[in-house]
Backbone of each chain as ProteinMPNN parsed JSONL, in Angstrom:
{"seq_chain_A": "MTPRLRKFALTAHVTFSVGWLGAVACTLALAVAGLTSRDAQTVRAAYLALELTGWFVLVPLSVASLVAGLVQALGTKWGLFRHYWVLAKLLMNVLATTVLLLYTQTLGSLADVAAETTLSRDDLDFLRTPSVVLHSGAALVLLLVATVLAVYKPRGMTPYGQRKQSEQRAASQP", "coords_chain_A": {"N_chain_A": [[27.166, -56.678, -57.371], [28.854, -59.766, -57.852], [30.395, -61.024, -60.901], [29.692, -63.745, -61.263], [27.475, -64.111, -59.582], [25.796, -62.264, -60.708], [25.321, -63.412, -63.182], [23.955, -65.678, -62.375], [21.657, -64.522, -61.23], [20.583, -63.338, -63.49], [20.037, -65.597, -65.055], [18.058, -66.76, -63.441], [16.055, -64.785, -63.567], [15.428, -64.758, -66.332], [14.573, -67.403, -66.648], [12.288, -67.558, -64.931], [10.694, -65.587, -66.116], [10.359, -66.383, -68.827], [9.226, -68.839, -68.351], [6.844, -68.024, -67.2], [5.669, -66.774, -69.4], [5.274, -69.009, -71.08], [3.493, -70.444, -69.476], [1.313, -68.757, -69.498], [0.591, -68.989, -72.16], [-0.322, -71.627, -72.16], [-2.492, -71.267, -70.472], [-4.095, -69.681, -72.077], [-4.75, -71.54, -74.061], [-6.282, -73.364, -72.555], [-8.337, -71.645, -71.78], [-9.522, -71.035, -74.228], [-10.454, -73.559, -74.895], [-12.305, -73.886, -72.808], [-14.118, -71.926, -73.495], [-15.03, -72.559, -76.057], [-15.605, -75.284, -76.332], [-17.982, -77.924, -76.879], [-18.43, -79.947, -75.258], [-19.407, -80.669, -72.045], [-17.854, -81.768, -70.003], [-15.262, -81.243, -70.805], [-15.271, -78.454, -70.675], [-15.684, -78.121, -67.943], [-13.34, -79.369, -66.946], [-11.411, -77.677, -68.003], [-11.735, -75.23, -66.603], [-11.263, -76.022, -63.979], [-8.613, -76.782, -64.171], [-7.553, -74.333, -64.889], [-7.786, -72.778, -62.539], [-6.023, -74.113, -60.809], [-3.632, -73.861, -62.267], [-3.383, -71.119, -62.198], [-2.957, -70.486, -59.419], [-0.77, -72.155, -58.701], [1.17, -72.037, -60.658], [1.151, -69.667, -62.379], [0.964, -67.425, -60.54], [3.186, -67.9, -58.664], [5.333, -67.835, -60.565], [5.085, -65.258, -61.667], [5.513, -63.548, -59.469], [8.071, -64.391, -58.748], [9.48, -63.697, -61.056], [9.229, -60.92, -60.969], [10.563, -60.28, -58.554], [13.135, -61.319, -59.084], [13.778, -59.718, -61.249], [13.88, -57.193, -60.033], [16.069, -57.555, -58.321], [18.033, -58.007, -60.214], [18.048, -55.551, -61.604], [18.639, -53.647, -59.595], [21.021, -54.608, -58.679], [22.877, -54.221, -60.625], [24.558, -52.005, -62.984], [22.542, -51.067, -64.52], [20.304, -50.203, -63.105], [17.063, -49.233, -61.704], [15.43, -47.156, -62.452], [16.734, -45.771, -64.419], [16.926, -46.34, -67.157], [14.651, -46.232, -69.872], [13.633, -48.63, -70.926], [13.975, -50.516, -68.926], [12.402, -49.439, -66.909], [9.922, -49.505, -68.199], [9.553, -52.26, -68.427], [9.407, -52.912, -65.724], [7.031, -51.593, -64.933], [5.185, -52.959, -66.544], [5.45, -55.548, -65.555], [4.648, -55.252, -62.873], [2.008, -54.405, -63.284], [0.907, -56.657, -64.657], [1.241, -58.667, -62.718], [-0.317, -57.67, -60.6], [-2.905, -57.553, -61.767], [-3.199, -60.259, -62.292], [-3.205, -61.366, -59.673], [-5.569, -60.212, -58.72], [-7.305, -61.37, -60.489], [-7.407, -64.024, -59.831], [-9.523, -64.369, -58.173], [-11.725, -64.36, -59.876], [-11.106, -66.644, -61.379], [-11.342, -68.515, -59.363], [-14.096, -68.375, -58.797], [-15.151, -69.321, -61.198], [-14.079, -71.904, -61.214], [-15.343, -72.97, -58.964], [-18.002, -73.162, -59.82], [-17.606, -74.903, -61.933], [-16.92, -77.19, -60.548], [-19.234, -78.16, -59.492], [-21.643, -80.79, -58.953], [-23.642, -81.311, -60.863], [-24.122, -79.637, -63.914], [-25.997, -76.914, -64.791], [-27.842, -75.37, -67.499], [-27.539, -72.623, -67.242], [-25.253, -72.54, -65.665], [-23.34, -73.5, -67.444], [-23.452, -71.493, -69.371], [-22.486, -69.406, -67.819], [-19.893, -70.298, -67.418], [-18.891, -70.286, -69.986], [-17.377, -67.868, -70.696], [-15.889, -65.082, -72.348], [-13.998, -63.776, -70.955], [-11.672, -64.951, -69.714], [-10.16, -65.73, -71.896], [-9.671, -63.234, -73.063], [-8.219, -61.926, -71.018], [-5.984, -63.64, -70.672], [-4.965, -63.558, -73.233], [-4.282, -60.834, -73.47], [-2.342, -60.741, -71.481], [-0.435, -62.405, -72.61], [0.396, -60.905, -74.848], [1.461, -58.669, -73.524], [3.59, -59.828, -72.091], [5.122, -60.771, -74.184], [5.894, -58.368, -75.368], [7.432, -57.357, -73.269], [9.493, -59.221, -73.308], [10.644, -58.688, -75.792], [11.574, -56.073, -75.3], [13.487, -56.665, -73.351], [15.362, -58.098, -74.784], [16.121, -56.45, -76.983], [16.708, -54.021, -75.77], [16.073, -51.089, -76.085], [17.324, -47.786, -76.833], [17.6, -44.911, -74.64], [17.48, -42.783, -71.957], [16.121, -42.033, -68.771], [15.22, -38.821, -67.309], [16.205, -38.88, -64.688], [18.147, -40.906, -64.902], [19.896, -39.684, -66.712], [20.782, -37.552, -65.167], [22.097, -38.898, -63.106], [24.116, -40.13, -64.576], [25.567, -37.909, -65.458], [26.482, -36.975, -62.997], [28.135, -39.076, -62.258], [30.071, -38.973, -64.268], [31.163, -36.487, -63.762], [32.222, -36.964, -61.262], [34.164, -38.836, -61.829], [36.03, -37.475, -63.262], [39.272, -35.98, -63.069]], "CA_chain_A": [[27.125, -58.14, -57.514], [29.987, -60.357, -58.565], [29.948, -61.512, -62.22], [29.054, -65.062, -61.143], [26.157, -63.902, -58.966], [24.999, -61.537, -61.702], [24.923, -64.412, -64.186], [22.941, -66.533, -61.74], [20.428, -63.722, -61.106], [20.049, -63.173, -64.85], [19.464, -66.897, -65.426], [16.812, -66.92, -62.68], [15.054, -63.85, -64.096], [15.006, -65.226, -67.659], [13.828, -68.658, -66.467], [10.961, -67.263, -64.383], [9.92, -64.77, -67.055], [9.982, -67.193, -69.986], [8.298, -69.837, -67.813], [5.561, -67.313, -67.039], [5.143, -66.607, -70.758], [4.788, -70.32, -71.521], [2.323, -70.805, -68.669], [0.196, -67.932, -69.978], [0.163, -69.597, -73.428], [-1.135, -72.798, -71.774], [-3.737, -70.719, -69.934], [-4.901, -69.246, -73.217], [-5.278, -72.751, -74.699], [-7.352, -73.863, -71.687], [-9.44, -70.688, -71.826], [-10.202, -71.225, -75.519], [-11.193, -74.824, -74.77], [-13.45, -73.626, -71.934], [-15.061, -71.036, -74.172], [-15.563, -73.058, -77.335], [-15.948, -76.707, -76.373], [-19.397, -78.285, -76.716], [-18.452, -81.017, -74.267], [-19.479, -80.083, -70.694], [-16.734, -82.275, -69.199], [-14.071, -80.498, -71.221], [-15.422, -77.103, -70.116], [-15.472, -78.279, -66.503], [-11.917, -79.669, -66.716], [-10.608, -76.5, -68.362], [-11.771, -74.21, -65.538], [-10.591, -76.562, -62.789], [-7.167, -76.693, -64.457], [-7.168, -72.914, -64.898], [-7.595, -72.282, -61.175], [-4.769, -74.704, -60.298], [-2.52, -73.224, -62.978], [-3.274, -69.744, -61.693], [-2.367, -70.422, -58.075], [0.47, -72.903, -58.495], [2.173, -71.778, -61.713], [1.209, -68.26, -62.809], [1.278, -66.499, -59.434], [4.59, -68.034, -58.234], [6.278, -67.394, -61.604], [5.021, -63.804, -61.834], [6.177, -62.925, -58.314], [9.506, -64.715, -58.841], [10.026, -62.893, -62.146], [9.305, -59.538, -60.488], [11.633, -60.184, -57.541], [14.424, -61.53, -59.755], [14.023, -58.524, -62.061], [14.288, -56.112, -59.128], [17.435, -57.873, -57.882], [18.892, -57.832, -61.384], [18.174, -54.125, -61.924], [19.283, -52.91, -58.5], [22.36, -55.158, -58.441], [23.772, -53.922, -61.749], [24.608, -50.577, -63.314], [21.34, -50.657, -65.259], [19.4, -49.498, -62.2], [15.638, -49.502, -61.887], [14.737, -45.989, -63.023], [17.673, -45.016, -65.264], [16.667, -46.596, -68.583], [13.214, -46.357, -70.134], [13.207, -50.008, -71.179], [13.904, -51.206, -67.63], [11.235, -48.867, -66.239], [8.735, -50.022, -68.889], [9.401, -53.668, -68.028], [8.975, -52.935, -64.319], [5.614, -51.224, -64.886], [4.403, -54.042, -67.15], [5.482, -56.691, -64.647], [3.808, -54.929, -61.709], [0.625, -54.402, -63.763], [0.487, -58.03, -64.947], [1.163, -59.419, -61.458], [-1.469, -57.164, -59.847], [-4.136, -58.022, -62.423], [-3.265, -61.712, -62.09], [-3.618, -61.63, -58.29], [-6.988, -59.874, -58.621], [-8.084, -62.253, -61.365], [-7.546, -65.36, -59.221], [-10.877, -64.392, -57.61], [-12.606, -64.78, -60.97], [-10.803, -68.05, -61.693], [-11.908, -69.301, -58.261], [-15.551, -68.437, -58.991], [-15.403, -70.199, -62.347], [-13.752, -73.277, -60.809], [-16.389, -73.413, -58.031], [-19.164, -73.567, -60.629], [-17.205, -76.089, -62.713], [-16.792, -78.35, -59.649], [-20.549, -78.625, -59.053], [-21.929, -82.15, -59.405], [-24.339, -81.215, -62.151], [-24.037, -78.298, -64.496], [-27.213, -76.485, -65.469], [-27.615, -74.571, -68.718], [-27.032, -71.317, -66.785], [-23.865, -72.742, -65.223], [-22.49, -73.595, -68.65], [-23.387, -70.148, -69.957], [-21.6, -68.628, -66.96], [-18.513, -70.752, -67.641], [-18.435, -69.937, -71.342], [-17.134, -66.426, -70.74], [-14.662, -64.728, -73.084], [-13.123, -63.017, -70.054], [-10.377, -65.596, -69.478], [-9.434, -65.646, -73.171], [-9.218, -61.845, -73.228], [-7.173, -61.617, -70.036], [-4.747, -64.387, -70.943], [-4.445, -63.029, -74.5], [-3.63, -59.551, -73.167], [-1.123, -61.055, -70.715], [0.541, -62.964, -73.553], [0.935, -59.769, -75.622], [2.261, -57.864, -72.599], [4.837, -60.533, -71.774], [5.93, -60.802, -75.415], [6.496, -57.033, -75.494], [8.483, -57.283, -72.241], [10.611, -60.042, -73.781], [11.292, -57.926, -76.868], [12.323, -54.982, -74.648], [14.64, -57.234, -72.645], [16.36, -58.56, -75.759], [16.613, -55.341, -77.821], [17.173, -52.936, -74.897], [16.083, -49.844, -76.868], [18.015, -46.644, -76.219], [16.803, -43.877, -73.977], [17.645, -42.666, -70.504], [15.17, -41.159, -68.087], [15.912, -37.64, -66.751], [16.936, -39.332, -63.491], [19.326, -41.634, -65.378], [20.829, -38.706, -67.3], [21.381, -36.796, -64.06], [23.039, -39.795, -62.429], [25.263, -40.321, -65.474], [26.354, -36.672, -65.399], [27.147, -36.943, -61.689], [29.219, -40.07, -62.267], [31.129, -38.468, -65.146], [31.81, -35.377, -63.048], [32.98, -37.519, -60.139], [35.312, -39.617, -62.317], [37.036, -36.583, -63.867], [40.226, -35.502, -62.061]], "C_chain_A": [[28.376, -58.622, -58.246], [29.49, -60.875, -59.911], [29.224, -62.854, -62.135], [27.628, -64.936, -60.597], [25.214, -63.197, -59.943], [24.474, -62.491, -62.767], [23.813, -65.301, -63.636], [21.602, -65.794, -61.649], [19.766, -63.532, -62.467], [19.372, -64.465, -65.311], [18.122, -67.109, -64.725], [15.715, -66.035, -63.269], [14.518, -64.318, -65.454], [14.146, -66.484, -67.523], [12.412, -68.386, -65.966], [10.096, -66.529, -65.409], [9.452, -65.582, -68.255], [9.016, -68.306, -69.558], [6.901, -69.253, -67.66], [4.882, -67.154, -68.396], [4.552, -67.925, -71.272], [3.529, -70.733, -70.777], [1.096, -70.011, -69.121], [-0.321, -68.489, -71.31], [-0.703, -70.833, -73.155], [-2.501, -72.347, -71.255], [-4.68, -70.298, -71.055], [-5.538, -70.453, -73.918], [-6.446, -73.319, -73.88], [-8.587, -72.955, -71.752], [-10.225, -70.826, -73.122], [-11.028, -72.514, -75.494], [-12.445, -74.62, -73.916], [-14.528, -72.801, -72.611], [-15.765, -71.717, -75.343], [-16.044, -74.512, -77.316], [-17.445, -76.938, -76.155], [-19.548, -79.358, -75.639], [-18.385, -80.419, -72.854], [-18.302, -80.531, -69.82], [-15.429, -81.543, -69.529], [-14.088, -79.087, -70.634], [-15.119, -77.136, -68.622], [-13.977, -78.469, -66.202], [-11.043, -78.439, -66.972], [-10.573, -75.496, -67.214], [-11.156, -74.702, -64.233], [-9.076, -76.461, -62.964], [-6.687, -75.243, -64.429], [-6.928, -72.377, -63.487], [-6.272, -72.813, -60.588], [-3.55, -74.053, -60.946], [-2.285, -71.816, -62.462], [-2.528, -69.685, -60.376], [-0.979, -71.048, -57.984], [1.528, -72.706, -59.575], [2.282, -70.275, -62.002], [1.619, -67.319, -61.681], [2.728, -66.672, -58.952], [5.584, -67.517, -59.278], [6.263, -65.871, -61.768], [5.75, -63.097, -60.694], [7.692, -63.166, -58.383], [10.171, -63.88, -59.937], [10.215, -61.443, -61.705], [10.465, -59.366, -59.5], [13.008, -60.336, -58.195], [14.791, -60.33, -60.632], [14.491, -57.353, -61.216], [15.735, -56.324, -58.67], [18.417, -57.576, -59.009], [19.125, -56.352, -61.689], [18.964, -53.385, -60.854], [20.717, -53.381, -58.261], [23.339, -54.899, -59.567], [23.741, -52.413, -62.027], [23.378, -50.101, -64.084], [20.415, -49.824, -64.374], [17.942, -49.772, -62.531], [14.923, -48.369, -62.623], [15.623, -45.206, -63.997], [17.378, -45.143, -66.752], [15.168, -46.837, -68.79], [12.79, -47.818, -70.29], [13.096, -50.801, -69.878], [12.653, -50.745, -66.877], [9.937, -49.414, -66.855], [8.479, -51.478, -68.49], [8.902, -53.779, -66.596], [7.472, -52.645, -64.222], [4.737, -52.348, -65.445], [4.329, -55.249, -66.223], [4.566, -56.458, -63.441], [2.324, -54.978, -62.108], [0.115, -55.835, -63.953], [0.327, -58.843, -63.662], [-0.057, -58.985, -60.645], [-2.777, -57.68, -60.436], [-4.308, -59.523, -62.204], [-3.764, -62.043, -60.684], [-5.101, -61.308, -58.095], [-7.848, -60.893, -59.378], [-8.235, -63.672, -60.809], [-8.926, -65.507, -58.578], [-11.874, -64.888, -58.668], [-12.375, -66.251, -61.313], [-11.381, -68.974, -60.627], [-13.411, -69.464, -58.42], [-15.912, -69.397, -60.12], [-15.155, -71.663, -61.971], [-14.797, -73.827, -59.842], [-17.618, -73.907, -58.793], [-18.837, -74.849, -61.398], [-17.172, -77.347, -61.85], [-18.147, -78.878, -59.178], [-20.877, -79.974, -59.692], [-22.64, -82.156, -60.759], [-24.284, -79.771, -62.632], [-25.344, -77.985, -65.22], [-26.832, -75.698, -66.726], [-27.016, -73.193, -68.345], [-25.576, -71.417, -66.345], [-22.923, -72.769, -66.426], [-22.358, -72.239, -69.337], [-22.437, -69.258, -69.165], [-20.14, -68.99, -67.22], [-17.985, -70.334, -69.007], [-18.299, -68.425, -71.478], [-15.854, -66.141, -71.532], [-13.625, -64.045, -72.202], [-11.729, -63.643, -69.914], [-9.514, -65.549, -70.751], [-8.858, -64.238, -73.355], [-8.073, -61.515, -72.268], [-5.876, -62.36, -70.34], [-4.129, -63.939, -72.274], [-3.694, -61.719, -74.285], [-2.315, -59.788, -72.407], [-0.031, -61.579, -71.635], [1.207, -61.851, -74.366], [1.89, -58.943, -74.756], [3.617, -58.526, -72.326], [5.738, -60.665, -72.999], [6.634, -59.456, -75.625], [7.646, -56.882, -74.487], [9.714, -58.079, -72.669], [11.39, -59.313, -74.874], [12.131, -56.784, -76.276], [13.6, -55.513, -73.994], [15.746, -57.632, -73.612], [16.968, -57.368, -76.524], [17.174, -54.177, -77.012], [17.231, -51.601, -75.653], [16.684, -48.677, -76.087], [17.043, -45.703, -75.522], [16.992, -43.902, -72.478], [16.6, -41.72, -69.944], [15.928, -39.91, -67.604], [16.731, -38.0, -65.512], [18.237, -40.041, -63.894], [20.378, -40.696, -65.958], [21.541, -37.911, -66.207], [22.439, -37.634, -63.347], [24.309, -39.984, -63.26], [26.178, -39.093, -65.449], [27.142, -36.594, -64.093], [28.337, -37.89, -61.657], [30.388, -39.599, -63.12], [31.916, -37.356, -64.445], [32.697, -35.91, -61.927], [34.23, -38.252, -60.607], [36.401, -38.739, -62.951], [37.962, -36.029, -62.784], [40.091, -34.001, -61.791]], "O_chain_A": [[28.881, -57.953, -59.147], [28.297, -61.14, -60.065], [28.249, -63.079, -62.853], [26.701, -65.577, -61.092], [24.018, -63.482, -60.002], [23.326, -62.387, -63.199], [22.857, -65.633, -64.338], [20.549, -66.358, -61.948], [18.541, -63.561, -62.582], [18.282, -64.439, -65.882], [17.164, -67.58, -65.338], [14.582, -66.481, -63.449], [13.312, -64.282, -65.699], [13.122, -66.621, -68.192], [11.446, -68.919, -66.512], [8.908, -66.819, -65.549], [8.293, -65.489, -68.659], [8.106, -68.67, -70.303], [5.903, -69.911, -67.957], [3.677, -67.369, -68.528], [3.456, -67.942, -71.832], [2.608, -71.3, -71.365], [-0.02, -70.53, -69.126], [-1.525, -68.466, -71.565], [-1.701, -71.058, -73.84], [-3.528, -72.958, -71.553], [-5.889, -70.524, -70.996], [-6.701, -70.408, -74.318], [-7.471, -73.707, -74.439], [-9.723, -73.429, -71.777], [-11.453, -70.745, -73.118], [-12.148, -72.558, -76.002], [-13.519, -75.119, -74.254], [-15.715, -72.963, -72.327], [-16.947, -71.482, -75.59], [-16.808, -74.922, -78.19], [-18.087, -76.25, -75.361], [-20.652, -79.637, -75.172], [-17.415, -79.742, -72.511], [-17.812, -79.761, -68.994], [-14.611, -81.266, -68.651], [-13.069, -78.586, -70.159], [-14.392, -76.289, -68.104], [-13.424, -77.813, -65.319], [-10.071, -78.19, -66.259], [-9.512, -74.967, -66.883], [-10.597, -73.915, -63.468], [-8.353, -76.103, -62.035], [-5.568, -74.954, -64.004], [-5.988, -71.615, -63.259], [-5.513, -72.074, -59.962], [-2.568, -73.735, -60.276], [-1.146, -71.375, -62.306], [-1.574, -68.921, -60.231], [-0.11, -70.538, -57.277], [2.662, -73.16, -59.421], [3.357, -69.686, -61.888], [2.526, -66.504, -61.852], [3.443, -65.676, -58.84], [6.556, -66.845, -58.935], [7.31, -65.262, -61.984], [6.513, -62.16, -60.926], [8.488, -62.266, -58.114], [11.296, -63.411, -59.765], [11.225, -60.814, -62.021], [11.245, -58.42, -59.604], [13.931, -59.577, -57.899], [15.962, -59.97, -60.746], [15.385, -56.607, -61.616], [16.526, -55.381, -58.638], [19.475, -56.983, -58.8], [20.245, -55.941, -61.993], [19.852, -52.591, -61.165], [21.532, -52.643, -57.707], [24.5, -55.302, -59.489], [23.002, -51.659, -61.393], [23.183, -48.901, -64.281], [19.814, -48.854, -64.836], [17.626, -50.453, -63.507], [13.938, -48.595, -63.326], [15.283, -44.08, -64.36], [17.551, -44.192, -67.515], [14.513, -47.533, -68.014], [11.711, -48.203, -69.839], [12.223, -51.66, -69.744], [11.938, -51.554, -66.286], [8.987, -49.741, -66.145], [7.34, -51.876, -68.248], [8.075, -54.636, -66.285], [6.735, -53.347, -63.529], [3.68, -52.653, -64.892], [3.287, -55.896, -66.113], [3.81, -57.343, -63.04], [1.492, -55.517, -61.378], [-0.964, -56.187, -63.477], [-0.619, -59.62, -63.534], [-0.751, -59.822, -60.068], [-3.644, -58.177, -59.718], [-5.416, -60.002, -61.961], [-4.637, -62.895, -60.515], [-5.811, -62.032, -57.396], [-8.957, -61.229, -58.963], [-9.09, -64.432, -61.264], [-9.443, -66.617, -58.449], [-12.741, -65.716, -58.39], [-13.325, -67.008, -61.512], [-11.85, -70.071, -60.931], [-13.949, -70.551, -58.207], [-16.854, -70.182, -60.009], [-15.917, -72.549, -62.356], [-15.112, -75.016, -59.886], [-18.199, -74.938, -58.454], [-19.663, -75.755, -61.504], [-17.373, -78.451, -62.356], [-18.211, -79.926, -58.536], [-20.456, -80.269, -60.81], [-22.282, -82.904, -61.668], [-24.388, -78.825, -61.851], [-25.745, -78.698, -66.14], [-25.662, -75.407, -66.972], [-26.128, -72.676, -69.024], [-24.769, -70.524, -66.604], [-21.86, -72.148, -66.422], [-21.286, -71.882, -69.825], [-21.685, -68.465, -69.732], [-19.265, -68.124, -67.243], [-16.795, -70.063, -69.172], [-19.002, -67.788, -72.262], [-14.864, -66.861, -71.408], [-12.51, -63.768, -72.644], [-10.722, -62.938, -69.988], [-8.301, -65.354, -70.684], [-7.704, -64.075, -73.751], [-7.082, -60.9, -72.661], [-4.793, -61.778, -70.274], [-2.907, -63.942, -72.422], [-2.614, -61.512, -74.839], [-1.311, -59.121, -72.659], [1.144, -61.25, -71.474], [2.423, -61.851, -74.553], [2.978, -58.568, -75.193], [4.655, -57.863, -72.33], [6.963, -60.67, -72.879], [7.803, -59.404, -76.005], [8.702, -56.343, -74.819], [10.845, -57.66, -72.422], [12.621, -59.314, -74.887], [13.264, -56.559, -76.701], [14.658, -54.889, -74.074], [16.93, -57.516, -73.294], [18.185, -57.291, -76.689], [18.018, -53.428, -77.504], [18.313, -51.043, -75.84], [16.57, -48.593, -74.865], [15.84, -45.705, -75.782], [16.708, -44.898, -71.813], [16.244, -40.726, -70.575], [17.154, -39.942, -67.5], [17.829, -37.479, -65.317], [19.291, -39.806, -63.302], [21.577, -40.87, -65.74], [22.736, -37.632, -66.302], [23.525, -37.152, -63.028], [25.42, -39.998, -62.731], [27.403, -39.219, -65.423], [28.309, -36.201, -64.078], [29.395, -37.572, -61.115], [31.549, -39.791, -62.758], [33.143, -37.29, -64.519], [33.78, -35.383, -61.672], [35.233, -38.298, -59.895], [37.532, -39.18, -63.154], [37.502, -35.651, -61.707], [40.824, -33.453, -60.969]]}, "seq_chain_B": "MADPPTDRGSTTGTPLWVKVFGVIALTLVVLFVILMLTGGHGPGRHSG", "coords_chain_B": {"N_chain_B": [[21.108, -59.66, -67.743], [23.502, -57.791, -68.816], [26.136, -55.472, -67.962], [25.455, -52.061, -68.814], [26.504, -50.714, -71.992], [28.749, -47.952, -72.381], [27.876, -45.943, -74.119], [25.221, -46.391, -74.438], [21.933, -45.258, -74.345], [22.565, -42.628, -74.125], [21.398, -40.61, -75.476], [19.638, -37.532, -75.517], [16.423, -36.277, -74.437], [13.059, -37.574, -74.955], [12.744, -40.794, -76.258], [11.237, -41.951, -79.374], [9.962, -44.44, -79.241], [9.25, -44.624, -76.581], [7.381, -42.599, -76.364], [5.38, -43.647, -78.022], [4.711, -45.959, -76.588], [3.725, -44.71, -74.302], [1.423, -43.386, -75.278], [-0.123, -45.602, -76.069], [-0.435, -46.862, -73.567], [-1.839, -44.903, -72.153], [-4.196, -44.777, -73.658], [-5.207, -47.349, -73.15], [-5.642, -47.174, -70.411], [-7.642, -45.195, -70.277], [-9.658, -46.533, -71.678], [-10.067, -48.679, -69.926], [-11.005, -47.328, -67.64], [-13.398, -46.304, -68.647], [-14.756, -48.696, -69.123], [-14.94, -49.641, -66.497], [-16.564, -47.67, -65.342], [-18.92, -48.008, -66.756], [-19.678, -50.427, -65.897], [-18.867, -52.647, -67.236], [-16.673, -54.131, -66.693], [-14.525, -55.765, -64.306], [-13.684, -57.507, -61.225], [-15.92, -58.324, -59.717], [-17.851, -58.75, -61.577], [-17.701, -61.299, -62.567], [-18.186, -62.94, -60.456], [-20.722, -63.648, -59.729]], "CA_chain_B": [[21.275, -58.235, -67.954], [24.906, -57.406, -68.692], [26.287, -54.048, -67.684], [25.164, -51.265, -70.009], [27.63, -50.067, -72.657], [28.831, -46.556, -71.934], [27.172, -45.015, -74.998], [23.81, -46.73, -74.545], [21.006, -44.403, -73.629], [23.126, -41.312, -73.888], [20.655, -39.6, -76.221], [18.787, -36.708, -74.669], [15.042, -36.231, -74.893], [12.315, -38.83, -74.852], [12.748, -41.524, -77.534], [9.931, -42.134, -80.011], [9.307, -45.672, -78.794], [8.672, -44.346, -75.257], [6.164, -41.811, -76.622], [4.377, -44.576, -78.559], [4.284, -46.77, -75.439], [2.932, -43.847, -73.426], [0.103, -43.172, -75.905], [-0.858, -46.875, -75.974], [-0.785, -47.085, -72.154], [-2.878, -43.923, -71.801], [-5.427, -45.225, -74.318], [-5.716, -48.521, -72.436], [-6.137, -46.716, -69.102], [-8.927, -44.527, -70.541], [-10.596, -47.608, -72.043], [-10.339, -49.423, -68.698], [-11.837, -46.478, -66.778], [-14.737, -46.272, -69.263], [-15.371, -50.006, -68.864], [-15.258, -49.719, -65.071], [-17.675, -46.761, -65.06], [-20.136, -48.525, -67.366], [-19.967, -51.731, -65.293], [-18.529, -53.714, -68.18], [-15.445, -54.831, -66.314], [-14.236, -55.796, -62.871], [-13.719, -58.844, -60.657], [-17.255, -58.674, -59.244], [-18.699, -59.084, -62.714], [-17.625, -62.739, -62.826], [-18.322, -63.725, -59.244], [-22.131, -63.85, -59.424]], "C_chain_B": [[22.744, -57.873, -67.752], [24.987, -55.912, -68.398], [26.062, -53.238, -68.947], [26.433, -50.717, -70.643], [27.615, -48.576, -72.328], [28.034, -45.609, -72.818], [25.674, -45.268, -75.043], [22.961, -45.777, -73.72], [21.529, -43.003, -73.412], [22.384, -40.2, -74.63], [19.755, -38.82, -75.275], [17.383, -36.667, -75.253], [14.395, -37.596, -74.806], [12.302, -39.548, -76.197], [11.332, -41.762, -78.062], [9.201, -43.361, -79.46], [8.659, -45.479, -77.418], [7.371, -43.557, -75.414], [5.032, -42.717, -77.116], [3.823, -45.45, -77.429], [3.365, -45.954, -74.525], [1.523, -43.637, -73.965], [-0.749, -44.437, -75.791], [-1.328, -47.105, -74.534], [-1.923, -46.163, -71.734], [-4.225, -44.329, -72.401], [-6.053, -46.396, -73.563], [-6.291, -48.135, -71.071], [-7.513, -46.06, -69.259], [-10.01, -45.554, -70.847], [-11.034, -48.38, -70.806], [-11.274, -48.631, -67.774], [-13.266, -46.421, -67.315], [-15.475, -47.579, -68.974], [-15.789, -50.144, -67.409], [-16.497, -48.877, -64.748], [-18.992, -47.283, -65.629], [-20.491, -49.917, -66.838], [-19.642, -52.903, -66.197], [-17.299, -54.495, -67.817], [-15.291, -54.812, -64.803], [-14.406, -57.189, -62.325], [-15.139, -59.265, -60.254], [-18.181, -59.145, -60.341], [-18.758, -60.589, -62.939], [-17.966, -63.594, -61.616], [-19.776, -64.026, -58.885], [-22.576, -65.288, -59.558]], "O_chain_B": [[23.177, -57.67, -66.618], [24.01, -55.184, -68.569], [26.434, -53.674, -70.037], [27.346, -50.297, -69.932], [26.561, -48.016, -72.027], [27.558, -44.579, -72.341], [24.927, -44.471, -75.61], [23.24, -45.527, -72.548], [20.986, -42.262, -72.593], [22.677, -39.017, -74.457], [19.179, -39.384, -74.344], [17.181, -36.984, -76.425], [15.053, -38.619, -74.616], [11.883, -38.958, -77.193], [10.362, -41.772, -77.303], [7.99, -43.332, -79.24], [7.636, -46.098, -77.122], [6.393, -43.799, -74.708], [3.883, -42.582, -76.693], [2.613, -45.654, -77.329], [2.352, -46.458, -74.04], [0.548, -43.699, -73.216], [-1.933, -44.372, -75.463], [-2.473, -47.493, -74.305], [-2.854, -46.583, -71.046], [-5.261, -44.239, -71.743], [-7.266, -46.437, -73.357], [-7.296, -48.694, -70.63], [-8.431, -46.328, -68.484], [-11.13, -45.464, -70.346], [-12.212, -48.7, -70.646], [-12.21, -49.186, -67.2], [-14.227, -46.481, -66.549], [-16.657, -47.577, -68.627], [-16.851, -50.691, -67.109], [-17.366, -49.301, -63.986], [-20.056, -47.037, -65.061], [-21.475, -50.517, -67.269], [-20.087, -54.024, -65.954], [-16.908, -55.416, -68.534], [-15.851, -53.96, -64.113], [-15.171, -57.983, -62.872], [-15.518, -60.423, -60.429], [-19.163, -59.843, -60.09], [-19.756, -61.101, -63.447], [-18.031, -64.819, -61.714], [-20.035, -64.606, -57.83], [-23.745, -65.596, -59.328]]}, "name": "protein", "num_of_chains": 2, "seq": "MTPRLRKFALTAHVTFSVGWLGAVACTLALAVAGLTSRDAQTVRAAYLALELTGWFVLVPLSVASLVAGLVQALGTKWGLFRHYWVLAKLLMNVLATTVLLLYTQTLGSLADVAAETTLSRDDLDFLRTPSVVLHSGAALVLLLVATVLAVYKPRGMTPYGQRKQSEQRAASQPMADPPTDRGSTTGTPLWVKVFGVIALTLVVLFVILMLTGGHGPGRHSG"}
């Protein structure tokens, strides 16, 4: 990649990733409101907003962050499997995106109940689940760790990275 | 992601932070499997 293109790809990756982190923080706030509020309308609104946020903010940002990260890793000398911190970020991103895609089913079920004309006591009990708080809290921790890895770039090369480095050194020597 | 400095990551062996991450990940996987086996977790649990 040219330096200009590399800068653009980096900007895209940071924007999508930090945007995802912020969206997850909003999700956590909505989930806490859905879990703790005594007002049925607030609970209903929280789960309807959560489903929309999931499909139209979280999923697009997570996929965009993953794709931009892959482009960034494969288009630079960092590579995808050479440094432990890059590999760790890749695994965390894939895990978070997969769980998110699976979890949209749960968010859909919760939103369907929340959209009912009248909410019974059982419906409210069903909606007041700690599941969304736990999942969004775990996602927030995971994304914060990924951000720390991206900024600090801790040392350590994988065996594959060490082998590649040795090959490059051998090839560059006259 | 700027290009890596030439000396970065040149240490051999697995760094401590990777080992710590590995232990945490393994613990979470075991916990997840236990939850799945006991029916305490999974998408179907919320769809009833």
